C-alpha positions in Angstrom: 0.0 0.0 0.0 1.1 3.6 -0.5 0.1 7.2 -0.6 -0.4 9.0 -3.9 0.4 12.7 -4.6 -0.4 14.8 -7.7 1.4 18.1 -7.7 0.5 20.8 -10.2 -0.2 18.1 -12.9 -0.4 19.4 -16.4 -1.2 17.6 -19.7 -1.1 19.1 -23.2 -1.6 17.6 -26.6 0.4 20.0 -28.8 -0.7 23.5 -28.0 -4.0 22.3 -26.4 -3.8 22.0 -22.6 -6.4 19.5 -21.3 -5.3 19.3 -17.7 -4.5 22.6 -15.9 -2.2 22.1 -13.0 -4.3 19.9 -10.7 -3.2 18.8 -7.2 -4.3 16.0 -4.9 -3.0 14.0 -2.0 -4.4 10.5 -1.4 -3.9 8.8 1.9 -2.6 5.2 2.3 -5.5 2.8 1.9 -8.0 5.5 0.7 -10.7 4.8 -1.9 -10.8 7.9 -4.1 -13.2 8.3 -7.1 -12.7 10.7 -9.9 -16.0 11.7 -11.5 -17.1 14.1 -14.1 -18.6 14.4 -17.6 -16.9 13.1 -20.7 -13.8 15.1 -21.6 -13.2 16.5 -18.1 -9.7 14.9 -17.8 -10.4 12.1 -15.3 -9.3 9.2 -17.5 -6.3 11.2 -18.7 -5.3 11.7 -15.1 -5.6 8.0 -14.4 -3.5 7.1 -17.4 -0.8 9.6 -16.3 -0.7 7.9 -12.9 -0.4 4.5 -14.6 2.4 5.7 -16.9 0.4 5.3 -20.1 0.4 9.0 -20.8 3.4 11.3 -20.5 3.4 14.1 -18.0 3.6 17.5 -19.6 4.2 19.3 -16.3 4.1 18.7 -12.5 4.9 15.6 -10.5 3.4 12.2 -9.6 4.5 10.6 -6.3 3.6 7.1 -5.3 4.8 6.6 -1.8 8.1 8.4 -1.5 9.0 7.9 -5.1 8.7 10.4 -8.0 7.4 8.2 -10.8 7.2 10.6 -13.7 9.9 8.9 -15.7 9.3 5.3 -14.6 7.7 2.7 -16.8 4.3 1.4 -15.8 5.8 -2.0 -14.6 8.1 -0.1 -12.3 5.4 2.0 -10.6 3.9 -0.8 -8.4 0.4 -0.2 -9.7 -2.2 -2.5 -11.2 -4.9 -1.3 -13.6 -8.4 -2.7 -14.4 -9.8 -1.4 -17.7 -13.3 -0.8 -19.0 -13.1 -3.8 -21.2 -12.2 -7.0 -19.4 -9.0 -7.5 -21.4 -8.8 -11.2 -20.4 -7.5 -14.0 -22.7 -10.3 -16.1 -24.2 -8.1 -19.2 -24.7 -6.8 -19.2 -21.1 -8.6 -20.6 -18.0 -9.6 -18.4 -15.2 -6.5 -19.7 -13.2 -4.1 -18.8 -16.0 -5.8 -15.4 -16.6 -5.4 -14.5 -12.9 -1.9 -15.9 -12.8 -0.9 -13.8 -15.9 -0.3 -10.9 -13.5 2.6 -12.9 -12.0 4.3 -13.8 -15.3 7.4 -11.7 -14.6 7.4 -12.5 -10.9 10.4 -14.5 -9.4 8.1 -16.5 -7.2 8.2 -20.3 -7.4 5.3 -22.1 -9.1 4.0 -23.3 -5.7 4.0 -19.7 -4.4 2.3 -18.5 -7.5 -0.4 -21.2 -7.2 -0.9 -20.3 -3.6 -1.3 -16.6 -4.4 -3.8 -17.4 -7.2 -5.9 -19.6 -4.8 -5.9 -16.9 -2.2 -7.2 -14.2 -4.7 -9.8 -16.6 -6.1 -11.1 -17.3 -2.6 -11.4 -13.6 -1.8 -13.3 -13.0 -5.1 -15.5 -16.1 -4.6 -14.1 -17.8 -7.8 -12.5 -20.9 -6.4 -15.0 -23.2 -8.2 -14.5 -21.3 -11.5 -10.7 -21.6 -11.8 -10.7 -24.1 -14.6 -13.4 -22.4 -16.7 -12.8 -20.4 -19.8 -14.0 -16.7 -20.1 -16.8 -17.7 -22.5 -18.3 -19.9 -19.7 -18.5 -16.9 -17.4 -21.1 -14.1 -16.9 -20.1 -10.4 -17.4 -19.7 -9.9 -13.7 -17.5 -13.0 -13.3 -15.3 -11.8 -16.2 -14.8 -8.5 -14.5 -13.8 -10.3 -11.3 -11.2 -12.2 -13.3 -9.8 -8.9 -14.5 -9.7 -7.6 -10.9 -8.1 -10.8 -9.7 -5.3 -10.5 -12.3 -4.6 -7.0 -10.8 -4.9 -8.2 -7.2 -2.6 -11.2 -7.6 0.4 -8.8 -7.9 -0.5 -7.1 -4.5 0.2 -3.6 -5.9 0.7 -0.4 -3.9 -2.2 1.3 -5.9 -5.1 -0.1 -7.8 -6.4 2.0 -10.8 -9.9 1.3 -12.1 -10.9 2.9 -15.4 -14.7 2.8 -15.6 -14.7 -1.0 -15.0 -18.5 -1.2 -14.6 -19.8 0.7 -17.6 -20.2 -2.4 -19.8 -22.4 -4.2 -17.2 -26.2 -4.1 -17.0 -27.8 -2.3 -14.1 -28.2 -5.3 -11.8 -24.6 -6.4 -12.3 -23.3 -2.9 -11.8 -25.0 -2.8 -8.4 -23.6 -6.2 -7.5 -20.0 -5.3 -8.6 -20.1 -2.0 -6.7 -20.7 -4.0 -3.5 -18.0 -6.5 -4.5 -15.4 -3.8 -5.1 -16.3 -2.0 -1.8 -16.1 -5.3 0.1 -12.8 -6.0 -1.6 -11.4 -2.7 -0.5 -12.5 -3.3 3.1 -10.7 -6.7 3.1 -7.4 -5.8 1.4 -7.1 -2.1 2.3 -5.1 -1.1 -0.8 -5.1 2.5 -2.1 -7.7 2.7 -4.9 -8.2 5.3 -7.6 -11.5 4.7 -9.5 -12.7 6.7 -12.5 -16.3 6.9 -13.5 -18.8 9.2 -15.1 -21.6 7.8 -12.9 -22.2 9.9 -9.8 -24.1 7.1 -8.2 -21.0 4.9 -8.3 -19.0 7.8 -6.9 -21.4 8.4 -4.0 -21.8 4.8 -3.0 -18.1 3.7 -3.2 -15.8 6.5 -2.4 -14.1 7.6 0.8 -13.6 10.9 -1.1 -14.8 12.2 -4.4 -12.8 14.3 -6.9 -15.2 16.2 -9.2 -13.7 17.4 -12.4 -14.8 19.7 -15.2 -12.8 20.9 -18.3 -9.5 19.8 -16.8 -9.9 21.5 -13.4 -10.9 20.0 -10.0 -14.1 21.6 -8.9 -14.3 20.0 -5.4 -12.8 17.3 -3.3 -14.7 15.9 -0.4 -16.6 13.0 1.2 -19.8 11.9 -0.6 -21.9 13.7 2.1 -19.8 16.9 1.8 -20.1 17.3 -1.9 -23.9 16.5 -1.7 -24.8 18.7 1.2 -22.1 21.4 0.7 -21.5 21.8 -3.0 -18.7 24.3 -3.9 -20.5 25.7 -6.9 -23.5 25.3 -9.2 -21.7 22.7 -11.4 -21.1 20.3 -8.4 -24.6 21.0 -7.1 -26.2 19.9 -10.3 -23.8 17.1 -11.2 -24.0 15.4 -7.9 -27.5 14.1 -7.0 -30.3 12.7 -9.2 -32.5 14.5 -10.1 -30.4 17.7 -10.2 -30.7 20.5 -7.7 -33.5 23.0 -8.5 -32.0 26.4 -9.4 -34.0 29.6 -9.1 -32.5 33.0 -10.0 -33.1 36.0 -7.7 -31.5 38.9 -5.8 -30.0 39.1 -2.4 -31.9 41.6 -0.2 -29.6 41.4 2.8 -32.1 39.2 4.7 -32.9 36.7 2.1 -33.7 36.1 -1.6 -36.2 37.9 -3.7 -37.2 35.8 -6.7 -38.2 37.0 -10.1 -41.9 36.8 -9.3 -41.4 39.1 -6.2 -41.6 36.3 -3.7 -39.2 36.8 -0.8 -37.6 34.0 1.1 -35.8 34.6 4.4 -32.4 33.1 4.7 -29.5 33.3 7.3 -26.9 36.0 6.5 -24.6 35.2 3.5 -21.5 36.9 2.3 -23.2 38.7 -0.6 -23.7 42.3 -1.5 -27.3 43.6 -1.2 -28.9 43.7 -4.6 -26.5 41.2 -6.1 -27.7 38.5 -8.5 -27.8 35.1 -6.8 -29.2 31.6 -7.5 -31.2 29.8 -4.9 -30.6 26.0 -4.9 -32.9 23.4 -3.3 -32.5 19.7 -3.8 -35.7 17.8 -4.8 -35.3 15.7 -1.6 -35.5 18.9 0.5 -38.4 20.5 -1.4 -41.6 18.6 -0.3 -45.3 18.8 -0.9 -47.0 20.1 2.2 -50.6 20.4 3.3 -49.8 23.5 5.4 -48.1 26.8 4.6 -45.6 26.6 1.8 -42.8 28.7 0.2 -44.2 28.1 -3.3 -47.4 27.0 -4.9 -47.7 25.7 -8.4 -49.4 23.3 -10.7 -48.2 19.7 -11.0 -47.0 18.9 -14.6 -45.6 15.4 -14.3 -45.7 12.7 -11.6 -43.0 10.0 -11.3 -43.9 7.2 -8.8 -40.7 5.7 -7.2 -42.4 3.4 -4.7 -41.8 4.9 -1.2 -41.6 8.4 -2.6 -43.0 10.2 -5.7 -41.2 12.9 -7.7 -43.5 15.7 -8.9 -42.6 18.3 -11.5 -44.3 21.6 -10.5 -44.6 24.7 -12.6 -43.9 27.7 -10.3 -44.2 31.2 -11.9 -42.4 30.3 -15.2 -40.0 27.8 -13.6 -40.3 24.0 -13.3 -39.1 22.6 -10.0 -38.8 19.0 -8.8 -40.2 18.1 -5.4 -40.8 15.0 -3.3 -44.3 13.8 -2.3 -45.6 10.7 -0.5 -45.5 7.5 -2.4 -48.9 6.4 -1.0 -51.0 9.5 -1.8 -49.2 11.5 -4.4 -50.8 14.5 -6.1 -52.1 14.2 -9.6 -51.1 16.1 -12.8 -53.0 19.3 -13.0 -53.4 19.7 -9.2 -52.2 22.8 -7.4 -49.8 22.0 -4.6 -47.8 23.9 -1.9 -44.1 23.2 -1.5 -41.8 23.9 1.4 -38.2 23.6 2.5 -36.2 24.4 5.6 -33.9 27.4 5.4 -30.9 25.2 6.5 -31.5 23.0 3.5 -31.3 25.8 0.9 -28.2 26.7 -1.0 -27.1 30.1 -2.3 -24.7 30.7 -5.2 -23.3 33.8 -6.9 -25.0 34.1 -10.2 -21.8 35.3 -12.1 -19.2 33.0 -10.7 -21.4 30.1 -9.7 -19.5 29.8 -6.4 -21.4 28.9 -3.2 -22.0 31.8 -0.8 -21.0 30.8 2.7 
């Protein structure tokens, strides 16, 4: 196991800079997930850590070693790719053992290590099968086993679940999280799926256009987003955003409605955006902040999402799953002041 440090990391392709001096420290044994939309730089960062992309500027440290100029095999890392990249003509045993092909271990020691890894992954009974006799989730476990067998300092996962169906993805999320709890290696995991990030990570690194937008625990980035991008990227459905002005005591929305809020570091009269997560905006039978007409109803079982037209804006709110409102009904919506977010309209930054 080892720490990982990225210091002012830059990547350029010709004159085009795609990674703009990012920095991050990962603790020994930490599970860190890089998440963001396509083209944000997350996979490029992972490939630079692995040594598959050259570093244009900055430094990568694994443990106490500067690894910028080391070959991938010298970095003590193991990578699991989006496609399984396992050999169809080899058995599961030989595929897992392929990670030890350059090891100086004896055959007995290699076999023992393969058996240990197979037991951890629940694949002992599958060791003599070929990949075409396995399910998609089992094939992905073979790929993980081939990485595990080397006992690397750092595991790198490049969107390993994106080719699986929804049920298998949920299963493999749990498998990888349990694996981390058992072996405790440092893991860097790249995904575009914010649900994967929220459910698996110790900390999440949210990226956009080659910059890190926020680093924090899943709860921190959900409840205290640094800016409007993070607020809307993390959480499904996205946070409701309502434009308004800061009055000094609260927000005055475009329809003239005033909402009292605790003091924020904003100039009176400045343009702001009021953010409320759908989970925090609920249909109420009493007094509400807003009233509007239900446009669409989405039953989810225990809860129901309702899309409500409020003075020219459509907001998403939560209602009871047992007695949800119907399309066309007028409803009142409410939220607690402590569950509302305020952002600067120009910069998008959160106002503390």
